C-alpha positions as semicolon CSV with decimal commas, in nm:
position;residue;x (nm);y (nm);z (nm)
1;X;0,000;0,000;0,000
2;X;0,141;0,341;-0,104
3;X;0,163;0,633;0,138
4;X;-0,069;0,925;0,063
5;X;0,131;1,202;-0,100
6;X;0,028;1,527;-0,274
7;X;0,232;1,633;-0,576
8;X;0,324;1,990;-0,661
9;X;0,234;2,135;-1,001
10;X;0,589;2,088;-1,134
11;X;0,588;1,723;-1,025
12;X;0,259;1,665;-1,205
13;X;0,397;1,822;-1,524
14;X;0,702;1,597;-1,499
15;X;0,477;1,291;-1,460
16;X;0,271;1,397;-1,764
17;X;0,584;1,431;-1,979
18;X;0,720;1,097;-1,864
19;X;0,388;0,936;-1,957
20;X;0,463;1,013;-2,322
21;X;0,728;0,740;-2,297
22;X;0,455;0,486;-2,227
23;X;0,559;0,421;-1,867
24;X;0,315;0,204;-1,671
25;X;0,090;0,354;-1,403
26;X;0,237;0,110;-1,149
27;X;0,584;0,255;-1,211
28;X;0,454;0,611;-1,159
29;X;0,279;0,500;-0,841
30;X;0,601;0,361;-0,695
31;X;0,817;0,649;-0,818
32;X;0,598;0,936;-0,691
33;X;0,451;0,749;-0,393
34;X;0,090;0,807;-0,499
35;X;-0,192;0,568;-0,578
36;X;-0,262;0,435;-0,926
37;X;-0,595;0,619;-0,918
38;X;-0,412;0,949;-0,855
39;X;-0,183;0,880;-1,151
40;X;-0,485;0,818;-1,374
41;X;-0,651;1,140;-1,253
42;X;-0,340;1,349;-1,331
43;X;-0,318;1,204;-1,683
44;X;-0,687;1,279;-1,747
45;X;-0,643;1,642;-1,638
46;X;-0,312;1,699;-1,816
47;X;-0,449;1,981;-2,035
48;X;-0,559;2,178;-1,726
49;X;-0,224;2,129;-1,551
50;X;-0,020;2,225;-1,859
51;X;-0,223;2,547;-1,903
52;X;-0,166;2,639;-1,539
53;X;0,205;2,569;-1,575
54;X;0,232;2,780;-1,890
55;X;0,056;3,071;-1,713
56;X;0,357;3,086;-1,478
57;X;0,170;2,971;-1,169
58;X;0,391;2,871;-0,877
59;X;0,544;2,534;-0,960
60;X;0,559;2,442;-0,590
61;X;0,193;2,521;-0,524
62;X;-0,029;2,223;-0,451
63;X;-0,358;2,233;-0,638
64;X;-0,653;2,300;-0,411
65;X;-0,912;2,437;-0,655
66;X;-0,995;2,280;-0,990
67;X;-1,065;2,584;-1,208
68;X;-1,071;2,960;-1,224
69;X;-1,444;2,969;-1,147
70;X;-1,390;2,781;-0,820
71;X;-1,106;3,015;-0,729
72;X;-1,333;3,317;-0,784
73;X;-1,602;3,163;-0,564
74;X;-1,349;3,074;-0,295
75;X;-1,207;3,428;-0,294
76;X;-1,550;3,593;-0,262
77;X;-1,649;3,366;0,029
78;X;-1,320;3,440;0,204
79;X;-1,359;3,817;0,153
80;X;-1,710;3,803;0,301
81;X;-1,575;3,609;0,601
82;X;-1,296;3,863;0,662
83;X;-1,544;4,154;0,648
84;X;-1,777;3,991;0,903
85;X;-1,494;3,917;1,147
86;X;-1,361;4,274;1,112
87;X;-1,701;4,381;1,249
88;X;-1,670;4,122;1,533
89;X;-1,971;3,931;1,395
90;X;-1,964;3,561;1,496
91;X;-1,949;3,332;1,193
92;X;-2,045;2,970;1,250
93;X;-1,987;2,681;1,012
94;X;-2,353;2,657;0,896
95;X;-2,365;3,035;0,843
96;X;-2,051;3,024;0,627
97;X;-2,189;2,730;0,429
98;X;-2,517;2,912;0,362
99;X;-2,333;3,223;0,244
100;X;-2,114;3,009;0,018
101;X;-2,425;2,861;-0,144
102;X;-2,569;3,210;-0,199
103;X;-2,249;3,336;-0,361
104;X;-2,239;3,028;-0,584
105;X;-2,593;3,100;-0,702
106;X;-2,502;3,465;-0,768
107;X;-2,204;3,361;-0,983
108;X;-2,434;3,139;-1,188
109;X;-2,310;2,874;-1,424
110;X;-2,436;2,535;-1,526
111;X;-2,329;2,363;-1,200
112;X;-2,457;2,631;-0,960
113;X;-2,739;2,413;-0,831
114;X;-2,502;2,120;-0,773
115;X;-2,287;2,305;-0,520
116;X;-2,391;2,189;-0,169
117;X;-2,124;2,352;0,053
118;X;-2,086;2,024;0,238
119;X;-1,902;1,970;0,564
120;X;-1,610;1,840;0,357
121;X;-1,600;2,166;0,160
122;X;-1,609;2,364;0,487
123;X;-1,318;2,168;0,633
124;X;-1,105;2,221;0,320
125;X;-1,196;2,592;0,315
126;X;-1,084;2,628;0,678
127;X;-0,753;2,453;0,605
128;X;-0,685;2,663;0,293
129;X;-0,731;2,991;0,476
130;X;-0,602;2,887;0,823
131;X;-0,940;2,948;0,986
132;X;-0,988;2,810;1,336
133;X;-1,300;2,742;1,541
134;X;-1,285;2,916;1,878
135;X;-1,518;3,003;2,163
136;X;-1,612;3,372;2,178
137;X;-1,516;3,515;2,515
138;X;-1,461;3,851;2,677
139;X;-1,615;4,192;2,621
140;X;-1,320;4,375;2,469
141;X;-1,491;4,408;2,129
142;X;-1,756;4,637;2,286
143;X;-1,498;4,880;2,427
144;X;-1,463;5,227;2,273
145;X;-1,087;5,281;2,213
146;X;-1,124;5,659;2,238
147;X;-1,280;5,632;2,584
148;X;-0,998;5,403;2,697
149;X;-0,730;5,639;2,565
150;X;-0,889;5,943;2,730
151;X;-0,912;5,760;3,064
152;X;-0,546;5,659;3,049
153;X;-0,450;6,021;2,994
154;X;-0,659;6,132;3,294
155;X;-0,547;5,854;3,527
156;X;-0,217;6,009;3,642
157;X;-0,397;6,325;3,759
158;X;-0,660;6,112;3,943
159;X;-0,411;5,913;4,150
160;X;-0,136;6,176;4,194
161;X;-0,256;6,270;4,543
162;X;-0,243;5,909;4,667
163;X;0,042;5,681;4,756
164;X;0,045;5,368;4,531
165;X;-0,019;5,157;4,842
166;X;-0,346;5,348;4,893
167;X;-0,489;5,294;4,542
168;X;-0,722;4,991;4,536
169;X;-0,939;4,801;4,289
170;X;-1,234;4,576;4,376
171;X;-1,440;4,351;4,150
172;X;-1,684;4,060;4,173
173;X;-1,666;3,732;3,988
174;X;-1,869;3,411;3,976
175;X;-1,708;3,093;4,105
176;X;-1,853;2,753;4,007
177;X;-1,703;2,584;4,309
178;X;-1,811;2,227;4,224
179;X;-1,724;2,236;3,855
180;X;-1,500;1,953;3,738
181;X;-1,280;1,983;3,426
182;X;-1,474;1,990;3,097
183;X;-1,198;1,791;2,924
184;X;-1,057;1,450;3,012
185;X;-0,787;1,205;2,912
186;X;-0,956;0,895;2,767
187;X;-0,860;0,569;2,603
188;X;-0,840;0,574;2,223
189;X;-1,172;0,395;2,167
190;X;-1,347;0,519;2,482
191;X;-1,651;0,746;2,454
192;X;-1,591;1,071;2,645
193;X;-1,918;1,117;2,832
194;X;-2,023;1,265;3,164
195;X;-2,328;1,400;3,340
196;X;-2,435;1,762;3,361
197;X;-2,177;2,007;3,490
198;X;-2,252;2,157;3,829
199;X;-2,399;2,508;3,813
200;X;-2,368;2,579;4,186
201;X;-2,190;2,908;4,226
202;X;-2,060;3,164;4,472
203;X;-1,997;3,531;4,413
204;X;-1,648;3,636;4,518
205;X;-1,543;3,996;4,575
206;X;-1,168;4,049;4,546
207;X;-0,983;4,366;4,638
208;X;-0,614;4,456;4,629
209;X;-0,400;4,766;4,615
210;X;-0,188;4,896;4,330
211;X;0,139;4,751;4,458
212;X;-0,008;4,415;4,555
213;X;0,111;4,451;4,914
214;X;-0,238;4,453;5,066
215;X;-0,496;4,194;4,962
216;X;-0,818;4,241;5,158
217;X;-1,004;3,937;5,286
218;X;-1,229;3,812;5,001
219;X;-1,604;3,850;5,040
220;X;-1,783;3,523;4,958
221;X;-2,158;3,520;4,892
222;X;-2,356;3,195;4,901
223;X;-2,721;3,097;4,935
224;X;-2,727;2,956;5,289
225;X;-2,671;3,170;5,597
226;X;-2,493;2,882;5,767
227;X;-2,428;2,581;5,538
228;X;-2,409;2,238;5,698
229;X;-2,038;2,220;5,623
230;X;-1,995;2,515;5,864
231;X;-2,152;2,320;6,152
232;X;-1,834;2,284;6,356
233;X;-1,661;2,596;6,225
234;X;-1,635;2,948;6,356
235;X;-1,738;3,161;6,056
236;X;-1,537;3,457;6,186
237;X;-1,218;3,252;6,165
238;X;-1,261;3,166;5,797
239;X;-1,010;3,318;5,549
240;X;-1,308;3,484;5,378
241;X;-1,597;3,702;5,486
242;X;-1,913;3,492;5,444
243;X;-2,244;3,652;5,341
244;X;-2,558;3,505;5,192
245;X;-2,878;3,579;5,005
246;X;-3,133;3,384;4,802
247;X;-2,950;3,414;4,470
248;X;-2,588;3,430;4,594
249;X;-2,545;3,751;4,391
250;X;-2,393;4,076;4,504
251;X;-2,653;4,331;4,614
252;X;-2,634;4,701;4,697
253;X;-2,683;4,635;5,068
254;X;-2,409;4,369;5,082
255;X;-2,169;4,593;4,895
256;X;-2,245;4,888;5,124
257;X;-2,188;4,668;5,430
258;X;-1,854;4,558;5,288
259;X;-1,750;4,920;5,224
260;X;-1,843;5,012;5,581
261;X;-1,616;4,735;5,712
262;X;-1,329;4,843;5,484
263;X;-1,379;5,204;5,592
264;X;-1,350;5,101;5,959
265;X;-1,024;4,920;5,882
266;X;-0,883;5,231;5,716
267;X;-0,990;5,450;6,007
268;X;-0,798;5,224;6,246
269;X;-0,493;5,234;6,019
270;X;-0,531;5,612;5,975
271;X;-0,530;5,581;5,599
272;X;-0,739;5,731;5,323
273;X;-0,764;5,524;5,009
274;X;-0,885;5,558;4,651
275;X;-1,102;5,264;4,538
276;X;-1,168;5,197;4,169
277;X;-1,485;5,000;4,090
278;X;-1,704;4,939;3,785
279;X;-2,055;5,066;3,716
280;X;-2,246;4,758;3,832
281;X;-2,602;4,837;3,954
282;X;-2,514;4,715;4,305
283;X;-2,242;4,981;4,337
284;X;-2,412;5,286;4,487
285;X;-2,241;5,608;4,370
286;X;-2,430;5,834;4,614
287;X;-2,288;5,709;4,946
288;X;-1,973;5,874;5,083
289;X;-1,723;5,734;5,332
290;X;-1,478;5,918;5,552
291;X;-1,167;5,721;5,450
292;X;-1,267;5,579;5,110
293;X;-1,296;5,779;4,791
294;X;-1,483;5,587;4,519
295;X;-1,388;5,626;4,154
296;X;-1,591;5,458;3,880
297;X;-1,451;5,332;3,551
298;X;-1,622;5,457;3,233
299;X;-1,910;5,228;3,121
300;X;-1,819;4,920;2,917
301;X;-1,443;4,958;2,963
302;X;-1,362;4,729;3,255
303;X;-1,223;4,453;3,030
304;X;-0,951;4,699;2,925
305;X;-0,910;4,926;3,227
306;X;-0,987;4,726;3,541
307;X;-0,665;4,578;3,686
308;X;-0,838;4,273;3,833
309;X;-0,964;4,181;3,485
310;X;-0,611;4,175;3,344
311;X;-0,532;3,828;3,477
312;X;-0,563;3,858;3,856
313;X;-0,909;3,701;3,877
314;X;-0,807;3,435;3,625
315;X;-0,504;3,338;3,834
316;X;-0,721;3,325;4,146
317;X;-0,952;3,074;3,976
318;X;-0,658;2,869;3,846
319;X;-0,523;2,833;4,199
320;X;-0,869;2,745;4,328
321;X;-0,908;2,469;4,069
322;X;-0,610;2,291;4,223
323;X;-0,802;2,239;4,548
324;X;-1,103;2,048;4,404
325;X;-0,855;1,807;4,243
326;X;-0,686;1,743;4,580
327;X;-1,025;1,711;4,751
328;X;-1,132;1,452;4,490
329;X;-0,839;1,223;4,575
330;X;-0,894;1,264;4,949
331;X;-1,261;1,174;4,910
332;X;-1,175;0,870;4,694
333;X;-0,920;0,756;4,956
334;X;-1,171;0,757;5,242
335;X;-1,435;0,593;5,023
336;X;-1,226;0,274;5,012
337;X;-1,141;0,263;5,385
């Protein structure tokens, strides 16, 4: 059995010329390491290959499209794709296939109705143009660059009256504390299946200063006032501040209570701080504190301007994910005792 091998245009022309010497297809198959069927196909399309070669096309280019009409169609589909992505419009496989069919109909021709834009065509199109399938994440596409630039210019004048140790940032994030990895190592022929992923979540409020020397105790919001796992624990001795409500979301009252506690800490330390926060509805802009000055980021810019969104929260979650893995092995150990 011959190994699958794709010939360049110059190699195909050389094969066509050698065929004039009445060499057998089996000899070509062994010499060029292609199948006998591939040899037959090249000989049948020799006129097309010779024309391409005479038009000074790259002799090292591997043929991907059969004719000029297909190349025109491919180029128009690719241009449409590039325009949509420049506008940050999500383009799925079925959407691209439908647009390809429409363009084919617009170009006309005798075989227009035969073009199906199959999954095979989509896969080859992706490979030709180095298109990858990725999950859309983040909010950076909705950020106004002008607003970001203006804020960066104003920032030095905002913080100039404060020591870097007294400039803080606080932000909330959701934590799916029971979520297991969504990928797994499996045997080659094993089906990779699992049940539904846990949707149980906490809200975590993180706060740190500009220099990273002072990380305030995280505020953790759950649904139960005193979960059963806290039965033999002193909540005040936990490394987090525990609060609860029906939805486990941050509310205006919980955030105000947290600010009051932080303000009391700063009063005891005889410090006045500047706290940057986003424009979430639970952040009340009308309340003033003696030792905390609140500063709000411009709307829809936190993905670019908020320090905690630049990798701090992500690292926090990465460290947390190490603990469920350790807990899993501990639980499995005691299950067999």
